[in-house]
C-alpha positions as semicolon CSV with decimal commas, in nm:
position;residue;x (nm);y (nm);z (nm)
1;M;-0,028;-0,004;-0,001
2;E;0,107;0,378;-0,113
3;S;0,266;0,567;0,182
4;R;0,095;0,913;0,229
5;L;0,163;1,189;0,462
6;S;-0,047;1,312;0,660
7;K;-0,205;1,672;0,702
8;Q;0,016;1,810;0,983
9;E;0,355;1,589;0,815
10;F;0,245;1,797;0,492
11;I;0,220;2,135;0,650
12;S;0,534;2,069;0,854
13;M;0,694;1,998;0,554
14;S;0,587;2,308;0,426
15;L;0,752;2,500;0,667
16;L;1,052;2,338;0,652
17;L;1,074;2,458;0,281
18;F;0,965;2,810;0,337
19;A;1,252;2,813;0,615
20;M;1,490;2,712;0,448
21;L;1,461;2,937;0,179
22;F;1,403;3,267;0,417
23;G;1,707;3,322;0,562
24;S;1,903;3,676;0,577
25;G;1,848;3,824;0,235
26;N;1,432;3,744;0,252
27;L;1,471;3,973;0,555
28;I;1,629;4,278;0,468
29;F;1,609;4,334;0,082
30;P;1,147;4,334;0,182
31;P;1,224;4,611;0,408
32;M;1,448;4,817;0,178
33;L;1,259;4,776;-0,129
34;G;0,960;4,919;0,068
35;N;1,177;5,154;0,207
36;Q;1,324;5,347;-0,101
37;A;1,044;5,227;-0,419
38;G;0,770;5,448;-0,139
39;D;0,459;5,483;-0,356
40;S;0,598;5,263;-0,585
41;T;0,614;4,950;-0,330
42;V;0,280;4,685;-0,488
43;V;0,479;4,743;-0,830
44;A;0,835;4,690;-0,696
45;L;0,703;4,430;-0,433
46;L;0,570;4,189;-0,801
47;G;0,915;4,212;-0,960
48;F;1,063;4,100;-0,629
49;A;0,802;3,810;-0,603
50;T;0,916;3,733;-0,983
51;T;1,251;3,610;-0,883
52;A;1,171;3,560;-0,534
53;I;0,907;3,332;-0,536
54;L;0,759;3,269;-0,815
55;F;1,053;3,117;-0,994
56;P;1,137;2,928;-0,657
57;V;0,812;2,727;-0,650
58;L;0,828;2,641;-0,997
59;G;1,216;2,568;-0,984
60;F;1,048;2,313;-0,674
61;L;0,837;2,173;-0,971
62;A;1,100;2,149;-1,233
63;V;1,323;1,931;-0,974
64;S;1,082;1,703;-0,936
65;K;0,999;1,641;-1,276
66;T;1,346;1,605;-1,402
67;N;1,425;1,364;-1,040
68;G;1,691;1,628;-0,977
69;I;1,903;1,908;-1,115
70;Q;2,152;1,696;-1,214
71;N;1,981;1,526;-1,444
72;L;1,785;1,855;-1,559
73;G;2,131;1,962;-1,621
74;N;2,206;1,676;-1,844
75;R;1,935;1,787;-2,134
76;V;2,231;1,995;-2,228
77;G;2,492;1,772;-2,229
78;P;2,674;1,525;-1,950
79;L;2,956;1,761;-1,858
80;F;2,685;2,018;-1,811
81;G;2,512;1,829;-1,553
82;V;2,772;1,824;-1,380
83;I;2,924;2,166;-1,377
84;Y;2,680;2,376;-1,324
85;P;2,497;2,229;-1,017
86;A;2,852;2,200;-0,859
87;I;2,875;2,594;-0,963
88;I;2,518;2,656;-0,787
89;F;2,582;2,446;-0,465
90;L;2,871;2,644;-0,432
91;A;2,799;2,958;-0,416
92;I;2,441;2,905;-0,274
93;G;2,644;2,694;-0,008
94;P;2,990;2,789;0,118
95;G;3,106;3,035;-0,127
96;I;2,838;3,354;-0,045
97;A;2,502;3,219;0,102
98;I;2,631;3,008;0,418
99;P;2,876;3,254;0,504
100;R;2,628;3,566;0,436
101;N;2,410;3,390;0,671
102;G;2,606;3,322;0,980
103;S;2,749;3,709;0,925
104;L;2,375;3,899;0,905
105;A;2,282;3,702;1,141
106;F;2,570;3,824;1,398
107;E;2,568;4,228;1,219
108;L;2,236;4,254;1,270
109;S;2,159;4,058;1,593
110;V;2,434;4,085;1,824
111;A;2,661;4,354;1,681
112;P;2,482;4,668;1,728
113;Y;2,429;4,588;2,121
114;L;2,783;4,565;2,176
115;S;2,987;4,863;2,261
116;A;3,268;5,035;2,072
117;D;3,551;4,940;2,333
118;L;3,483;4,551;2,248
119;S;3,685;4,295;1,951
120;L;3,396;4,338;1,666
121;P;3,549;3,986;1,558
122;V;3,639;3,857;1,832
123;F;3,275;3,865;1,927
124;R;3,188;3,771;1,567
125;F;3,377;3,464;1,544
126;I;3,241;3,292;1,948
127;Y;2,887;3,429;1,778
128;T;2,916;3,269;1,454
129;F;3,127;2,934;1,575
130;L;2,852;2,840;1,818
131;F;2,567;2,965;1,524
132;F;2,767;2,659;1,253
133;G;2,828;2,392;1,585
134;F;2,392;2,419;1,646
135;A;2,359;2,335;1,245
136;Y;2,602;2,113;1,223
137;Y;2,394;1,924;1,496
138;L;2,062;1,980;1,360
139;C;2,211;1,823;0,965
140;L;2,365;1,512;1,153
141;Q;2,014;1,346;1,074
142;P;1,886;1,477;0,821
143;G;1,528;1,286;0,847
144;K;1,446;1,460;1,174
145;L;1,494;1,834;1,015
146;V;1,120;1,819;0,992
147;D;1,100;1,748;1,333
148;R;1,344;2,020;1,431
149;V;1,320;2,269;1,221
150;G;0,919;2,247;1,024
151;K;0,730;2,186;1,354
152;I;0,954;2,362;1,643
153;L;1,164;2,673;1,486
154;T;0,983;2,817;1,222
155;P;0,649;2,842;1,414
156;L;0,869;3,013;1,621
157;L;1,011;3,254;1,328
158;L;0,607;3,339;1,211
159;A;0,508;3,421;1,499
160;L;0,801;3,660;1,597
161;I;0,812;3,840;1,273
162;L;0,423;3,891;1,283
163;I;0,491;4,055;1,644
164;F;0,708;4,294;1,521
165;F;0,470;4,352;1,247
166;I;0,192;4,435;1,439
167;G;0,379;4,698;1,674
168;A;0,494;4,803;1,390
169;V;0,181;4,908;1,189
170;W;0,005;4,970;1,593
171;K;0,282;5,242;1,654
172;I;0,471;5,372;1,353
173;P;0,264;5,629;1,175
174;S;0,261;5,651;0,750
175;E;0,479;5,848;0,619
176;V;0,547;5,692;0,253
177;A;0,783;5,852;0,006
178;F;0,802;5,912;-0,331
179;P;1,013;5,651;-0,552
180;T;1,388;5,673;-0,524
181;E;1,592;5,735;-0,856
182;E;1,749;5,355;-0,867
183;Y;1,328;5,276;-0,839
184;S;1,226;5,473;-1,099
185;S;1,130;5,166;-1,272
186;A;0,944;4,945;-0,985
187;F;0,915;4,600;-1,118
188;T;1,234;4,556;-1,270
189;T;1,408;4,704;-1,016
190;G;1,218;4,481;-0,741
191;F;1,280;4,127;-1,042
192;L;1,670;4,175;-0,976
193;E;1,601;4,264;-0,653
194;G;1,482;3,902;-0,632
195;Y;1,772;3,779;-0,749
196;N;1,956;3,861;-0,385
197;T;1,732;3,651;-0,289
198;M;1,905;3,326;-0,405
199;D;1,584;3,172;-0,378
200;T;1,534;3,020;-0,747
201;L;1,912;2,888;-0,707
202;A;1,823;2,762;-0,359
203;A;1,492;2,519;-0,484
204;L;1,655;2,396;-0,759
205;N;1,920;2,219;-0,533
206;F;1,642;2,136;-0,205
207;G;1,493;1,911;-0,411
208;L;1,732;1,671;-0,212
209;V;1,603;1,738;0,116
210;I;1,267;1,703;0,028
211;A;1,326;1,415;-0,133
212;A;1,507;1,209;0,125
213;T;1,263;1,314;0,360
214;L;0,968;1,235;0,115
215;K;1,194;0,862;0,183
216;S;1,251;0,894;0,566
217;K;0,841;0,866;0,529
218;Q;0,848;0,558;0,289
219;I;0,749;0,734;-0,032
220;E;0,942;0,714;-0,318
221;D;0,666;0,696;-0,598
222;E;0,689;0,919;-0,881
223;Q;0,428;1,131;-0,920
224;S;0,354;1,103;-0,514
225;I;0,670;1,303;-0,511
226;I;0,587;1,568;-0,811
227;K;0,222;1,596;-0,577
228;Y;0,413;1,649;-0,219
229;T;0,717;1,881;-0,356
230;S;0,476;2,111;-0,567
231;G;0,260;2,115;-0,346
232;A;0,452;2,172;-0,058
233;G;0,646;2,448;-0,233
234;L;0,344;2,613;-0,332
235;V;0,256;2,640;0,029
236;A;0,600;2,697;0,160
237;G;0,572;3,049;-0,169
238;V;0,245;3,200;0,012
239;I;0,378;3,205;0,317
240;L;0,686;3,386;0,136
241;L;0,449;3,640;-0,013
242;V;0,275;3,733;0,323
243;V;0,617;3,755;0,486
244;Y;0,767;4,001;0,253
245;T;0,410;4,212;0,178
246;M;0,462;4,313;0,530
247;L;0,855;4,357;0,571
248;A;0,796;4,557;0,252
249;Y;0,469;4,727;0,429
250;V;0,675;4,820;0,778
251;G;0,939;4,990;0,533
252;M;0,728;5,201;0,312
253;I;0,562;5,396;0,605
254;S;0,811;5,474;0,755
255;S;1,005;5,616;0,422
256;A;0,960;5,943;0,437
257;G;1,228;6,158;0,532
258;N;1,443;5,760;0,543
259;Q;1,572;5,680;0,271
260;Q;1,946;5,785;0,266
261;V;1,916;5,436;0,496
262;E;2,221;5,201;0,444
263;N;2,010;4,795;0,485
264;G;1,666;4,623;0,547
265;G;1,880;4,608;0,869
266;R;1,933;4,902;0,955
267;I;1,522;4,925;0,928
268;L;1,451;4,701;1,131
269;L;1,661;4,781;1,414
270;D;1,541;5,102;1,410
271;I;1,205;5,039;1,390
272;T;1,226;4,733;1,688
273;N;1,390;4,937;1,880
274;E;1,123;5,239;1,861
275;V;0,878;4,997;1,924
276;F;0,998;4,737;2,200
277;G;1,252;4,930;2,376
278;S;1,509;4,761;2,524
279;F;1,310;4,384;2,474
280;G;1,328;4,430;2,079
281;A;1,672;4,378;2,113
282;V;1,575;3,982;2,231
283;I;1,323;3,998;1,974
284;L;1,578;4,101;1,677
285;I;1,821;3,870;1,757
286;L;1,557;3,577;1,771
287;I;1,409;3,697;1,421
288;F;1,736;3,679;1,195
289;T;1,899;3,351;1,417
290;L;1,625;3,161;1,336
291;A;1,577;3,329;0,987
292;C;1,946;3,234;0,953
293;L;2,018;2,954;1,112
294;T;1,730;2,703;0,909
295;T;1,800;2,890;0,624
296;V;2,222;2,736;0,667
297;V;2,042;2,424;0,799
298;G;1,839;2,348;0,492
299;L;2,132;2,428;0,277
300;L;2,442;2,234;0,475
301;N;2,255;1,961;0,423
302;S;2,149;1,968;0,060
303;V;2,529;2,073;-0,039
304;S;2,705;1,791;0,146
305;E;2,400;1,555;0,007
306;Y;2,498;1,601;-0,342
307;F;2,847;1,602;-0,307
308;A;2,849;1,268;-0,156
309;E;2,647;1,164;-0,469
310;L;2,804;1,351;-0,659
311;T;3,168;1,169;-0,555
312;K;2,997;0,798;-0,554
313;H;3,022;0,833;-0,110
314;R;3,396;0,773;-0,150
315;I;3,396;1,137;0,094
316;T;3,059;1,059;0,339
317;Y;2,812;1,326;0,377
318;K;2,935;1,371;0,722
319;Q;3,284;1,402;0,646
320;W;3,149;1,673;0,356
321;L;2,976;1,814;0,654
322;I;3,282;1,893;0,865
323;I;3,414;2,054;0,523
324;Y;3,176;2,293;0,481
325;T;3,056;2,410;0,795
326;L;3,396;2,503;0,867
327;L;3,470;2,663;0,528
328;S;3,175;2,859;0,567
329;L;3,248;2,958;0,970
330;M;3,611;3,114;0,810
331;L;3,442;3,253;0,528
332;A;3,150;3,440;0,783
333;N;3,487;3,596;0,991
334;F;3,513;3,839;0,658
335;G;3,244;4,073;0,743
336;L;2,896;4,103;0,579
337;D;3,022;4,418;0,329
338;N;3,264;4,197;0,147
339;I;3,102;3,915;0,052
340;L;2,747;4,088;-0,050
341;K;3,029;4,263;-0,273
342;F;3,154;3,955;-0,410
343;S;2,819;3,799;-0,418
344;L;2,607;4,027;-0,701
345;P;2,769;3,959;-0,983
346;V;2,867;3,586;-0,942
347;L;2,434;3,614;-0,935
348;A;2,382;3,782;-1,258
349;T;2,581;3,503;-1,458
350;I;2,448;3,185;-1,241
351;Y;2,095;3,288;-1,256
352;P;1,944;3,425;-1,614
353;P;2,063;3,014;-1,658
354;A;1,877;2,854;-1,412
355;I;1,527;3,045;-1,475
356;L;1,575;2,955;-1,859
357;L;1,660;2,584;-1,717
358;I;1,352;2,647;-1,517
359;I;1,112;2,750;-1,772
360;M;1,256;2,517;-2,079
361;A;1,122;2,197;-1,776
362;L;0,848;2,299;-1,727
363;L;0,745;2,327;-2,102
364;Q;0,927;1,966;-2,187
365;D;0,588;1,780;-2,202
366;I;0,441;2,058;-2,447
367;C;0,710;2,208;-2,653
368;Q;0,950;1,865;-2,662
369;F;1,264;2,033;-2,657
370;N;1,614;1,862;-2,819
371;R;1,904;1,860;-2,693
372;L;2,043;2,116;-2,986
373;T;1,777;2,372;-2,852
374;Y;1,889;2,326;-2,457
375;Q;2,258;2,384;-2,548
376;L;2,224;2,669;-2,758
377;T;1,970;2,878;-2,522
378;I;2,132;2,786;-2,220
379;Y;2,466;2,823;-2,308
380;L;2,382;3,179;-2,542
381;T;2,253;3,264;-2,169
382;I;2,534;3,226;-2,008
383;C;2,757;3,350;-2,229
384;I;2,565;3,710;-2,252
385;S;2,548;3,645;-1,786
386;I;2,929;3,607;-1,818
387;L;2,971;3,938;-2,043
388;S;2,697;4,086;-1,754
389;G;2,890;3,928;-1,419
390;L;3,254;4,083;-1,544
391;N;3,101;4,438;-1,635
392;S;2,944;4,363;-1,244
393;F;3,305;4,425;-1,174
394;G;3,385;4,741;-1,399
395;V;3,559;4,493;-1,665
396;D;3,478;4,567;-1,997
397;I;3,603;4,305;-2,285
398;P;3,620;4,480;-2,624
399;V;3,310;4,489;-2,945
400;L;3,127;4,228;-2,687
401;S;3,140;4,472;-2,420
402;D;2,966;4,746;-2,676
403;W;2,724;4,491;-2,860
404;M;2,589;4,415;-2,517
405;S;2,522;4,758;-2,433
406;Q;2,320;4,723;-2,709
407;L;2,052;4,442;-2,615
408;P;1,725;4,572;-2,540
409;F;1,718;4,592;-2,116
410;Y;2,068;4,678;-2,131
411;N;2,039;4,938;-1,838
412;E;1,812;4,772;-1,647
413;G;2,042;4,449;-1,615
414;L;1,809;4,194;-1,824
415;E;2,028;4,196;-2,110
416;W;1,992;3,827;-2,166
417;I;1,589;3,806;-2,188
418;L;1,497;3,883;-2,578
419;P;1,818;3,686;-2,734
420;S;1,721;3,385;-2,520
421;I;1,365;3,399;-2,573
422;F;1,437;3,470;-2,944
423;V;1,702;3,160;-2,957
424;L;1,450;2,936;-2,750
425;F;1,169;3,002;-3,009
426;I;1,317;2,964;-3,352
427;L;1,540;2,640;-3,208
428;S;1,167;2,491;-3,120
429;I;1,068;2,577;-3,448
430;Y;1,306;2,411;-3,645
431;S;1,350;2,117;-3,469
432;K;0,964;2,066;-3,555
433;F;1,054;2,041;-3,892
434;F;1,453;1,873;-3,836
435;Q;1,394;1,680;-3,566
436;N;1,757;1,558;-3,367
437;D;1,852;1,437;-3,087
């Protein structure tokens, strides 16, 4: 008889997915968006939700339909199927996202309350050592992540965010500013800000965590995995939308005369202190620590699982877990600003191919894309994305950079869209007449 998830187990798995997606960027970017977009917040939030909610949910569905990101990558080619997922795992794992979460948890929950005469690097190391030590402990038994994260930590996190939101709306007078120059194209700016959450990339990889969770419940049927994964992804997406809307709204109502603020974390800190006084420190420390911790747990688990499978368990899951926990601890102590400075060009390079892969995977049954279509579309997107990433670093390549600057949506950072869609359309039409694999 086929095993089924109970309603409580399904809800817990959905909360686990939400918690793994909702990390440092998810906390600080929405209030900053509301602050900078002002009375254009709704439009900006729609753009943000496209890359920070819609594509992650579609990513869960795409990966469940193809039985893993490596199988999806294999549609481009065997080498791509190994290299591209590995790059994503390293970027959203120990390369950027895990250290960013550890560093941000410290800098926004503990650092503001330390006196100037105390050594920030020493306290950062102590905090991140304890933070990553606890994350490592939670990851030691992947089958228990639903119980530990989905049933306990996530409900606590959501309750704290709700308390913060109610307090802010109750006590902060609504004074909404006009959009800043950056948000003159509110939807596009919001769309690009969604990259920073890294959730579309994470969704391609968290399928491993969900698959392990379902297998621990004796659910291995392909259709059941697709049903539960897509369903849990949809529920997690709805919760994300509600939380993003609350955080963006708080940023919006406090935006007048306050648009010189440095980041969304500062907005949350100022509002919490104003609304809750000294008790607000406890609320904020718990919110930032729990949000970052649950995401780090999901990332450490999925990255370690992937590389254990890639090395055919010659290096075990626990060994990879130790390696990536220690590496993340080390990088987190370089500080948040250095991590963020490096992350945006990298994300501009690897995000567009992920979006195209998700779209093509979901349209595969209808369009029957062949390998040539996958290869030319994805490799073109990668080339444009690499040039865009290099431009973000201030590196100009003669002729190619000039060509790039002539593409539609170049100024918005979306120059890859029309060339990729055009090539995909032309090759799809061509393959209808000349089928070849």
